[in-house]
C-alpha positions, 0 to 999 in steps of 0.5 A: 535818307538823302542820296548824294550823286556825284557826276564824274567826268573824264577830267575828274577821273584824271584829277583823282588819278593825279591826286592818288599818284601824287600823294604816293610819291609825296609820302615816299619822298618825305619818309625815304632815308636817302642822302638828299633827304632834306632836298627831297622833302622840299620836292615833297612839299612842292608836290603837295601843293600840286595835289591840293590844287588838284583837290580844289579843282576836283571839288569845284568841278563836281560842285562839292559845295552843294553837298558839303557847304563848307568844304571850300573853307579848307586851305587848299591853295598854296600856289605862291609857295610852289616856286620857292619849294622847287628852288630850295630843292634844287639849291640843296641838291646842287649845294649840299653844304648850304645852311638854311637861314631865317631870312630864307623864309622871306621867300614864303612871304607872298604866301602869307598874303595869299592866306590872308586873302583866303581868310577874307574869302572865308569871312565873306563866304560865311556872311553871304553863304557863298563858297569862297570861290564865289565871293566878290573878294575872290573874283576881284583878287584871284586874277592878281594872285594867279598873275603873281603865281605865274611870275613866281614860278617862272622866276624860281624855275629860272633861278633853279636852272641857273643853280644847275649851271653854276654847279657845273661851272664849279666842277669845271676845274675839279678832277672828277669823273664825267658821272658828276658832270651829267648828274642833273641833266635829267633835272635840267631838261625836266625843269626846262620842259615844265617851264615851257609848259607853264608858259602856255598860260600866256596863249591861254589867257590871250585867247580867253581875252581877245577871242572869248572876251573873258567868257572861257570857263575853267574847264578849258584849262583842264588839259593844261593843268593835267599836263603840268601836274603829270610832268611834275609827278614825273619829276618827283618819280625820277628823283625818287627812283634815281640812284643818288650820288653824293655830290662832292663839295666844290671847295678846294680840299687838296693842293692843286698841281702846278699844271692845274694852276697854270691852266686856271691862270690862263683861264683867269686872264681870258675871263678878266679880259673878256668880261672887262672885269678890271674896269670895276673901280671897287674891284677887290680880291673877294669880289673878283673871286665871287665873279669868277666863282673861285674861292678867294684863297685859291684865286690869291694862290693863282695870282701869287704863285703862277703870275708872280704878282700881287692882286693890285699890280695884276689888275692895274696892269690891265688898266694901264694897258687899256689907258695906253691903247685909248691914248693911241686911238684918235677917237679918244683924243677928245677925252681928258687923261683922267677921264680915260683913267676913270673909265679904265677902272682907276678910282683916283688920280694919284693912284693912276699917276703913280701906277702909270709911272711905275709901269711905263717909266714916264707920266701920263702927260709925257707918254701922251706927248710922245705919242703925238710926235710919233703919230703920222699925219696920214692917220689923222681924220675927223672923229664922228661922235657916234661912230661905231667903235668896232668898224670903219664908220666911213664904210657904214650908213650913218643911221646904223651907229646911231641906232645901235648906240641908242639901243645899247644906251637904253639897255645901259640906262635900265641896267644902271637904274635897276642896280641903283635901286637894289644898291640903295635898298632903304631909300628905294623902299621909302620911295616905292612905298611912298609913291605906291601909296600916293598912286594907290590913293589917286587911282582909288579916287580916280576909279570912284570919280569915274564911277560917278561920271559913269552914271546912266551912260549905258542908256542909248539915248543918254545925250538926248534924255532930260528930266523936266523941272519947274522954276517958281517963286517960293518965299521971294526966291526962285526955287526949282522942283522936280515934280510937274503936272500930268497934262504936260506929258501929253502936250509934249507928245502931241504938240512938239515934234522935237520930243521923241518920247515922253513919260511920266513916273511916280516918286517910287513906292513900296507895294506889297507883292504876295505869291502864296506864302511869299511876301515882298515889299520892294521899291518900284516905279509906276511909269508911262507907256514910253518909259521902256523906249527911253530907258531900255533896260534889257528884258530877259522875258517879254516884249517891250511893245506889249508888256504894258498893254493891259493895266494889270501888268507888272515887270519884275527884275530877275532877283524879285522874280526868283524870290517869288517864283524860284526857278520857274518862268515868272511870265504869266504868273499872278501876283497879289498886290497890296492885298486888293488887286491881282497883276500878271507878270508880263516881263522879267528884266535884268537887275538894274545896275548900280550906276543907274540913277533910277533904282527899282525892283519892279515896274507898273504901268500908269494905267494901273494907277489910274484904274486903282486910284480914279482921282489920278485920272482926273489929274490928266487935265489938272495943270496946277498939281505939280507932283509927278516926275517926268522925262523926255527924250529929244529927237537927235540933232535937237538944240536943247537950249532952243527947245527949253526956251520954246517950252519955258512958259507952257504951263503959264499958257494953260494956267494963266495965274501961275508964273511957273517956268519949265526947264530941262535937266540933262541926264549928265547932271542927274547924279552930280548937279542936283542943287539949284540956285536961281533956277540954275544947276550949280551944286550937288554931289559934284562938290564931293567929287571935286573935293576928293579929286583935289585930295587925290592930286594932293596925296600924289603930289606929296608922294612925288615930292618925297621922290624929288627930295630923296633923289636930290638929297643923295645927289652928292652920292652920285655926283662922281658918277655924273662927273665920270659920265660927262668926262667920257662924253655923256651930254646933259641930254643923255644924263637927263634920259638916264635919270628919267629912266630910273624914275620911270622904272621906280614909278613902274614898280610903285605902280605894280605895288599900288595896284595890289594896294588898290585891290586889297583896299577895294572891299573896304572902300566899296563898303565905306562909300556904298559903291561897287567899283572894281579895277577894269583889268580887261579894258585896254583903254584902262591900261592905256590910261594907266601907262600914261598915268605912270609916265606922267607920275614918273616924269613929274617925280623925276624931272627935278632930280634929273635936271638937278643932277645933270647940271653938275660941272664934271671938273668941279665934281671930280676935283671934289670942289662941288659943295651942296650947301644952303642953296641946294637944301633950300628947294628941299626945305620948300618941298617939305614945307609944301608936303606938310602944308597939304597934310596939315590942311587935310587934318584941319579939314577932317576935324572941322568936318567932324565938328560940323557933323557933331554940331548938327547932330546935337542941335535941338530937333524940335521932337524926341527921336529916341524911342519913336518908331515909324511905319508906312501906312496901307489901306488895310491899316487905315481901315483898322486904325482904331483897332490897331491903336487900341491893341498897341496901347494895350500891349504894354509896349507903347505909350501913344500912337498917331498918324501923319501924311509923312514921317519925321524925316521927309517933307510933306506936300506943299500948297500955295498960301492964297490969303492971310492977314497982312498979305502984300499985293501979288505976294505968293507963298508955298508951305508944307502941309502935314495931315495928322491925327490925334496925339501927334504932337504928344507922340513925336514929342513936339512942344506947343509954344502957345495955343491948343492941340487938336481935340480929335473932333473931326467936325471941329478940327478939320477947320483948324490948323496949327503952325510951326514957329517958322510959318508964323514968322514967315507970315509975319503974324505977331499974334497968330491965334485965331487968325484965318488963313486960306490955302489950296488944301481947302477952299474955306479959311482955316483958323490958327489954334496953336503954334508948335516949335520947329521940327528938323525935317530933311537935312539937319544942316538947314533951317526948319521950313515953315509948316502947317499941320491940319487934322485929317486922319484919312490922309495918313501915309505914316503910322508913328508910335512911341515905345515905353521908356526902358522897355527891351527893344527886341521883345517889344518890336516882336510883339508889335510885329504880331499886332501889325501882321494881324491887321496887315497880313499882306505887308511885311512888318517894316519899321524904322527908328526915328533916331536911326533915320535921323543919323542916316541924314549925315551919311554923305558928310560922315563919308566925306569926313571918314575918307578925308581922315583916311587920306589925311593919315596916308598923306602924313604917312607918306610925308613921314617916310620922306622925312625919315629918309631926309633925316637919315641922309642929314645924319649921314652927311653930318656924321663927322660934325656930330663926332667933333661936337661930341668930342668937344662935349656936346650932349645927346639932347644938343645933338638931337636938337641940332638934327631935329630943329630944322625939321620941326621949324619946317613943320611949324612954318607949314602949320602957319601956312596951312591954317589960313589956307584951310580956313579960307576953303572951309569957311566957304564950304560952311556957307552952304549950310544954314546951321553951321559952326563958327570955326575956332582955334581948337582944330588948328592947334590940335592939327599943329600939335599932332603934326609936330609930335609926329615929326619929332617921333619920325626924326628922333630915331635917326637923331638919337641914333647919331647922338649915341654913336661912337664919335671915334668911328666917324672920325677914324678916317680923318 
């Protein structure tokens, strides 16, 4: 029987109290039969959100997952619904007549996002076995959801308080008792208090970030959580216990008395004058009624009955009064009469002239001339453009009016920008979605690029660390390799004061680590005594100066130590390694971070290697064996180039026959510049970083072009605004600032959306790119860069519209004489062509990359990879190889078994060829030499071109060799059989007995290397065997595993299929193709958004033309072609431009591969066809809609 013990704290008791109290009032509110039953149910739902939140907090605090693992999969988080529920409650009690509509459900839209994220957390939790709040998705996305919940609640609380204020405003002129006037004072106060308490999140988070550096645990927030929950329960309790009064409808239900109408008329005049409502050129009876919160019928009755006017005369009276006032002020002498009229609220010149003459008896010009005659000369004074309107500018400091004006105008710009964005919802949405997608792609790629450049920068001596490399002549060309000779390390330490530390390592090896019944076979490193001084990975346990004092020492990473010893202290414990030695754990270090070039799970001292393998000790004096990676750290201030020149010929001094040169590779190049040409680092992973950097910039530029096109396309809609602003004194600079402000506001909104897109895309992106990047929300430098990013993007996207719109001539605009014809459309067409050129080039690149990958995958491998299994060899397997082979063959699962120095996907060691028939004087060659055993060629499926295989006779076969075709060709042997070749592997000449076909080893994109096969079963590093055809894979592997465990009990059975290993060699290229395809698709998507917006604009602009054409007999297809033809032509032009550009760059990229495709027309034709089809579908909706529209509607105004 298991005993479950819950450790309850005072906070947990408080949570329980909140839960039960909240549930009680939630049920009472839901089932109570009261007047405001619907409203109370919304309050009940809001309270349920609070209760579920408390349940989640209680469960996490008492660690309920320990006892009930899947409790965290319960849906308990609905924070994004809390604000809407409060709002709906207040809406229903203040406006009982309100009928809920389907669109009100949009308020709960963010809740769907929250639940989708929760489902992803459940999926990851099931996969990893972690609770949902311990998953990577939760840790990455929960800060965004918490921020969204904070903003949501504050916003909806503000709207709720505003609803209560509007409720009292509607009661202002109703003959009601004071009881209704104070009905919701309690709710107003409690909601305000709840909002103030909710704002305490800000100081909490700020304290956590600035003081505790995000290390504050969640229990520090418990007091705030409990206060919020308690206050909301109080709101619910008061709402339930308070006696309800039916709130009367504010609509006019009985005729108003004359006194009441007069009172309202006085109030109406004051409201219109104070708010300058008459200045709205689009003012109507309905819009004015909405602004003053009256029913239109009631407003009309007041104007007609009390004021004895119709609506137009009533409003125009204010406008004429405003115009005459400004005519009398010298400050407005610089404005035209039309400019003053438009500023006062008139929408046309004819209406202004007619109304002015009707009310004053003279024309505006006559009235103005009369004023000039009557104005005394002593009133005339110079007018300062920036002077304050409400005070004497001569009595105020000059800076004051400037400062006030700038502040006012900035607010005005933001207000206009916000209104413009809301007014043009479709175009704003297209701009925001396109720009957000482009910014998200650029940001995602930027984070990935930063992570690549961030490799190894955590090392203190990063700028002084170097990897030792060797340049040597290989087959007539300068080749660069990483391995060097062991004596070089000691030479650095003793003879070169510029070297601070030097350390040798190995290539990384897998040793069996056994503790009791626990067996691991992780990847580790064998390192020299200075390694931890050069690479100071943090030790959790142990002393860096003593951890490698004894040869039988080992340092484990935390994860390996936990896997072997659990929660016990690992230091001092024994580990059986490779079933032949015991080593003592002398240190435990933190797991190696993902941004480290060196990856390992344990460290062994080099002295252990020398003790276990005595031949290694002999290599301390061997200057000819260049098989050991070595690192040096130079003294601060040392000139690396000068030191490199100094050590260049150090090996040649000790080995006079060699012409090897020593070079140093700095740590900044370890990750990105790994390929050398003529002894210099020229290429490597950096090419993919550059490719994706270019893609990110292209996608962002495409998104910015969308913004530019849509903004300039709608210039005619804003031309009148520009004319009015210029006529009342705005300069071009003011207009540019205004339009750039709009651009920056929209860009900021797009940036917020892009952050959400990035956060949602990160898990997939990380799994695709094998990365562990995240958005550094707590890094202030990141936010500085992001603000710069928003600023640059906003200016880049908004500069063209700003300068274009501000260039309009106000006189022509206001006269309606401006014509935006072909000259205005040409830049848009060019930009659309640029957009699709980039998008089509990306599509072509994606297709060519996949063609190259498929071509390399389908090339002849020279062996049969299907059904071939590879295992690492060990000492136990070497001793029992014959028995192992017999058991495998007798198991009925395997048809042949063999061994080799290396597997099929890695190059074996290389040796210098000393002599061969036809050798030229001073000619030097190196070739890979693979030591194999009997049945090797049969097992791997390599075909003998001519000659014989090894017989399996050790005494005879050890003096024979087999060449591959590339080796025979490189040695210029026309008849290789029976030729004698001497190389470093053996002092005796070796006889060629056969030639096999070339096998693809290493990268499949390059030509096969020359290789020599020697018979040496004892030098085997890999065991390979071929499964019987059509044998069930999993049962066969299970039986084979039993046999391996019989002879190799200390090692876990670790196998690889050759075909899967071969496919993994394409990982980088497949990654490039996948991401290029995704980004190409996004680029097309963004381009289509812009195309859709332009198509809608063109259809709107040519609406009357289409109507006339239809009246004259044009068919739907003709109208469709009229609207779509220009766009299709632009895409065709883009295809023509993109094809040679893509061909040039792809041809250059393919030159790096020995084995490559010939670029054919298929990719270009497919890309062009796809682009044209997508364009047709995008613009056809608008074109067909316009073609099917009734022409009467478009021609009605003519």
